NUZA-796930 format. One record per residue (C-alpha): residue number from 0; x, y, z. Coordinates in nm, 3 decimals. Layout:
// residues N
  seq        u        v        w
  NUM        X        Y        Z
...
END
This chain:
// residues 313
  seq        u        v        w
    0   -2.528    2.212    3.008
    1   -2.168    2.074    3.044
    2   -2.131    1.734    2.869
    3   -2.045    1.435    3.096
    4   -1.685    1.325    3.085
    5   -1.585    0.967    3.011
    6   -1.417    0.949    3.360
    7   -1.755    1.060    3.528
    8   -1.948    0.784    3.333
    9   -1.669    0.527    3.407
   10   -1.704    0.601    3.783
   11   -2.085    0.590    3.751
   12   -2.087    0.257    3.588
   13   -1.841    0.107    3.838
   14   -2.031    0.240    4.130
   15   -2.363    0.091    4.006
   16   -2.201   -0.236    3.953
   17   -2.016   -0.273    4.295
   18   -2.268   -0.099    4.499
   19   -2.050    0.131    4.709
   20   -1.838    0.439    4.643
   21   -1.567    0.286    4.857
   22   -1.545   -0.025    4.644
   23   -1.558    0.181    4.324
   24   -1.281    0.411    4.440
   25   -1.067    0.123    4.522
   26   -1.119   -0.037    4.182
   27   -1.013    0.290    4.021
   28   -0.731    0.355    4.281
   29   -0.844    0.692    4.376
   30   -0.964    0.860    4.704
   31   -1.321    0.797    4.774
   32   -1.404    1.173    4.815
   33   -1.264    1.236    4.457
   34   -1.487    0.969    4.303
   35   -1.802    1.088    4.502
   36   -1.727    1.446    4.394
   37   -1.708    1.341    4.026
   38   -2.045    1.159    4.044
   39   -2.198    1.443    4.224
   40   -2.073    1.679    3.936
   41   -2.229    1.443    3.685
   42   -2.561    1.450    3.870
   43   -2.550    1.837    3.887
   44   -2.476    1.866    3.520
   45   -2.742    1.623    3.415
   46   -3.000    1.776    3.669
   47   -3.079    1.411    3.786
   48   -3.024    1.213    4.095
   49   -2.866    0.886    4.001
   50   -2.826    0.701    4.322
   51   -3.040    0.656    4.641
   52   -2.820    0.621    4.932
   53   -2.973    0.385    5.179
   54   -2.743    0.242    5.449
   55   -2.409    0.140    5.317
   56   -2.537    0.038    4.967
   57   -2.622    0.239    4.656
   58   -2.936    0.194    4.469
   59   -2.996    0.333    4.126
   60   -3.274    0.573    4.095
   61   -3.512    0.540    3.779
   62   -3.300    0.797    3.605
   63   -2.980    0.607    3.699
   64   -3.130    0.289    3.559
   65   -3.204    0.459    3.233
   66   -2.859    0.628    3.213
   67   -2.667    0.310    3.294
   68   -2.682    0.132    2.952
   69   -2.606    0.463    2.776
   70   -2.302    0.522    2.993
   71   -2.185    0.154    2.958
   72   -2.207    0.192    2.584
   73   -2.018    0.529    2.586
   74   -1.746    0.388    2.812
   75   -1.713    0.066    2.586
   76   -1.694    0.289    2.271
   77   -1.413    0.488    2.416
   78   -1.227    0.160    2.519
   79   -1.284    0.029    2.164
   80   -1.148    0.354    2.012
   81   -0.841    0.339    2.222
   82   -0.793   -0.024    2.138
   83   -0.843    0.065    1.762
   84   -0.565    0.315    1.791
   85   -0.338    0.061    1.959
   86   -0.402   -0.192    1.680
   87   -0.330    0.044    1.407
   88   -0.006    0.148    1.568
   89    0.084   -0.202    1.635
   90    0.266   -0.381    1.336
   91    0.129   -0.716    1.456
   92   -0.231   -0.599    1.429
   93   -0.225   -0.351    1.142
   94   -0.294   -0.352    0.777
   95   -0.054   -0.322    0.485
   96   -0.192   -0.067    0.234
   97    0.031   -0.059   -0.073
   98    0.010   -0.016   -0.436
   99    0.247   -0.115   -0.729
  100    0.265   -0.170   -1.097
  101    0.064   -0.470   -1.233
  102    0.365   -0.674   -1.344
  103    0.534   -0.678   -1.002
  104    0.380   -1.018   -0.911
  105    0.587   -1.186   -1.181
  106    0.912   -1.135   -0.987
  107    0.850   -0.930   -0.657
  108    0.514   -0.962   -0.481
  109    0.494   -1.345   -0.428
  110    0.819   -1.373   -0.234
  111    0.748   -1.037   -0.063
  112    0.413   -1.116    0.053
  113    0.498   -1.466    0.163
  114    0.804   -1.358    0.364
  115    0.609   -1.072    0.528
  116    0.323   -1.304    0.617
  117    0.557   -1.553    0.778
  118    0.719   -1.283    0.981
  119    0.382   -1.104    1.080
  120    0.094   -1.352    1.051
  121   -0.139   -1.126    1.228
  122   -0.119   -0.848    0.978
  123   -0.373   -0.804    0.702
  124   -0.205   -0.726    0.361
  125   -0.395   -0.532    0.088
  126   -0.172   -0.491   -0.223
  127   -0.328   -0.334   -0.538
  128   -0.162   -0.392   -0.867
  129   -0.210   -0.077   -1.093
  130   -0.037    0.130   -1.351
  131    0.217    0.348   -1.166
  132    0.007    0.661   -1.252
  133   -0.295    0.512   -1.076
  134   -0.088    0.417   -0.777
  135    0.045    0.787   -0.751
  136   -0.327    0.903   -0.766
  137   -0.433    0.658   -0.500
  138   -0.145    0.741   -0.265
  139   -0.212    1.124   -0.328
  140   -0.584    1.079   -0.241
  141   -0.511    0.876    0.080
  142   -0.662    0.556   -0.071
  143   -0.327    0.388   -0.033
  144   -0.058    0.466    0.227
  145    0.238    0.383    0.004
  146    0.344    0.242   -0.335
  147    0.628    0.132   -0.551
  148    0.615    0.310   -0.892
  149    0.815    0.354   -1.198
  150    0.982    0.697   -1.249
  151    0.908    0.961   -1.350
  152    0.573    1.003   -1.188
  153    0.359    1.313   -1.108
  154    0.499    1.386   -0.761
  155    0.246    1.649   -0.671
  156    0.181    1.615   -0.281
  157    0.401    1.296   -0.285
  158    0.728    1.213   -0.106
  159    0.948    1.012   -0.371
  160    1.222    0.808   -0.241
  161    1.555    0.773   -0.421
  162    1.553    0.492   -0.688
  163    1.547    0.154   -0.514
  164    1.552   -0.078   -0.826
  165    1.658   -0.046   -1.170
  166    1.539   -0.270   -1.468
  167    1.631   -0.258   -1.840
  168    1.390   -0.279   -2.136
  169    1.486   -0.566   -2.388
  170    1.357   -0.619   -2.739
  171    1.221   -0.977   -2.806
  172    1.153   -1.161   -3.106
  173    1.104   -1.510   -3.245
  174    1.338   -1.425   -3.534
  175    1.702   -1.472   -3.436
  176    1.822   -1.205   -3.693
  177    1.607   -0.935   -3.529
  178    1.824   -0.976   -3.208
  179    2.166   -1.008   -3.356
  180    2.263   -0.665   -3.225
  181    2.124   -0.383   -2.998
  182    1.814   -0.227   -3.164
  183    1.823    0.141   -3.246
  184    1.511    0.360   -3.293
  185    1.565    0.362   -3.672
  186    1.542   -0.034   -3.675
  187    1.253   -0.026   -3.417
  188    1.046    0.200   -3.645
  189    1.070   -0.066   -3.928
  190    0.975   -0.367   -3.720
  191    0.621   -0.525   -3.665
  192    0.587   -0.407   -3.304
  193    0.348   -0.520   -3.017
  194    0.351   -0.267   -2.749
  195    0.183   -0.285   -2.399
  196    0.026   -0.020   -2.195
  197   -0.235    0.064   -2.453
  198   -0.447    0.254   -2.205
  199   -0.154    0.445   -2.076
  200    0.049    0.518   -2.377
  201    0.048    0.888   -2.312
  202    0.192    0.833   -1.957
  203    0.408    0.524   -1.974
  204    0.774    0.628   -1.944
  205    0.885    0.367   -2.210
  206    0.618    0.463   -2.467
  207    0.696    0.829   -2.415
  208    1.065    0.771   -2.455
  209    1.053    0.557   -2.770
  210    0.813    0.833   -2.917
  211    1.055    1.105   -2.835
  212    1.349    0.907   -2.986
  213    1.153    0.844   -3.312
  214    1.066    1.209   -3.338
  215    1.420    1.315   -3.292
  216    1.526    1.068   -3.556
  217    1.262    1.181   -3.799
  218    1.082    0.847   -3.773
  219    0.731    0.739   -3.688
  220    0.632    0.444   -3.477
  221    0.328    0.254   -3.592
  222    0.268   -0.070   -3.357
  223    0.070   -0.338   -3.528
  224   -0.082   -0.440   -3.206
  225   -0.134   -0.258   -2.858
  226   -0.233   -0.456   -2.553
  227   -0.252   -0.377   -2.191
  228   -0.007   -0.616   -2.033
  229    0.362   -0.687   -2.117
  230    0.281   -1.061   -2.050
  231    0.027   -1.063   -2.324
  232    0.264   -0.885   -2.560
  233    0.520   -1.143   -2.501
  234    0.265   -1.435   -2.556
  235    0.192   -1.287   -2.908
  236    0.563   -1.241   -2.977
  237    0.622   -1.611   -2.876
  238    0.365   -1.717   -3.134
  239    0.537   -1.516   -3.399
  240    0.279   -1.255   -3.439
  241    0.536   -0.955   -3.396
  242    0.826   -0.843   -3.179
  243    0.791   -0.661   -2.855
  244    0.957   -0.460   -2.576
  245    0.957   -0.591   -2.222
  246    1.123   -0.522   -1.892
  247    1.398   -0.778   -1.849
  248    1.290   -0.904   -1.498
  249    0.929   -0.929   -1.617
  250    1.014   -1.130   -1.926
  251    1.310   -1.341   -1.852
  252    1.119   -1.652   -1.752
  253    0.882   -1.644   -2.046
  254    1.167   -1.562   -2.283
  255    1.362   -1.872   -2.174
  256    1.043   -2.089   -2.168
  257    0.905   -1.996   -2.496
  258    1.231   -1.980   -2.712
  259    1.229   -1.612   -2.767
  260    1.538   -1.419   -2.851
  261    1.637   -1.091   -2.711
  262    1.870   -0.801   -2.719
  263    1.897   -0.445   -2.562
  264    1.795   -0.111   -2.705
  265    2.060    0.139   -2.811
  266    2.088    0.365   -2.630
  267    1.992    0.144   -2.349
  268    1.649    0.225   -2.173
  269    1.673    0.179   -1.792
  270    1.362    0.172   -1.582
  271    1.399    0.325   -1.229
  272    1.157    0.241   -0.946
  273    1.098    0.437   -0.610
  274    0.869    0.419   -0.322
  275    0.614    0.697   -0.282
  276    0.409    0.820    0.008
  277    0.170    1.111    0.061
  278    0.338    1.439    0.177
  279    0.218    1.496    0.529
  280    0.033    1.163    0.534
  281    0.075    0.898    0.813
  282    0.224    0.560    0.716
  283    0.129    0.271    0.962
  284    0.392    0.056    1.106
  285    0.267   -0.235    0.912
  286    0.309   -0.059    0.583
  287    0.647    0.087    0.681
  288    0.776   -0.260    0.765
  289    0.635   -0.396    0.439
  290    0.828   -0.122    0.248
  291    1.148   -0.208    0.426
  292    1.107   -0.575    0.345
  293    1.023   -0.487   -0.030
  294    1.361   -0.288   -0.021
  295    1.537   -0.597    0.095
  296    1.372   -0.823   -0.153
  297    1.463   -0.589   -0.438
  298    1.816   -0.562   -0.325
  299    1.841   -0.936   -0.321
  300    1.695   -0.946   -0.675
  301    1.944   -0.704   -0.784
  302    2.235   -0.893   -0.623
  303    2.131   -1.209   -0.806
  304    2.131   -1.034   -1.139
  305    2.398   -0.752   -1.099
  306    2.469   -0.723   -1.466
  307    2.215   -0.771   -1.740
  308    2.340   -1.087   -1.927
  309    2.486   -1.050   -2.270
  310    2.233   -1.060   -2.563
  311    2.169   -1.427   -2.696
  312    2.042   -1.477   -3.046
END
């Protein structure tokens, strides 16, 4: 049996409400014979008579009365589905679905989210702070639409933009003599180190890089403490427990507030960040606009710190 079409159900619901085919056809702006024909096809396909035609008014049969709530629900569901599609495609009624590294809130996310909300108050914002590897997995699986990650990252099934932001890793200590000059790997291997990314030490670009540098120099790194977050490592360094490594933009406010001293590594270690999306995946207008604003905020941040300040001891 052919299934009823949404249009047939819509004509049926309207005719039942207004009481005549003429009024129903006028409401839908079609010729009356066309509307009558579609309802006749609906009756034929269902094998049911839906209207009793007495005089100039239409009266629902018992089958018509039973069908009416089902038809109304079907029509409303289709209207709601169309409205859902419109909301998703509309930046003003969409949802931002975005992931980024967990320290981004220290210098990026607060300004970014505030400015985006001011510009698009009707948009819901869902930003997940994760390790870059987890962000890549979430985007790859479709859990998130897009993300900002530190490179390199496993780019299977991902589209990776060009680098949109560059930070630099600095060495921090409460001991001024430890930051009198840039720190080489040989010196690093001899210092009491507190390192972050304890859970992701095998994937973190910095941890992998300094391990490779140590191996090339015939040295071994043995951090005295490993924690998860750079901010925690900084707090321990500020209390004189040991020295640490931190992204400059993550640590600059804490370094200044807590009286820490810092210098660069030699050779320097630059961190490159890029946007990622799922290859072949759809990105909503809301998330697309969020990424554009993130790019502008990062550009502003870079412009305000165009050159890493000279080491201070």
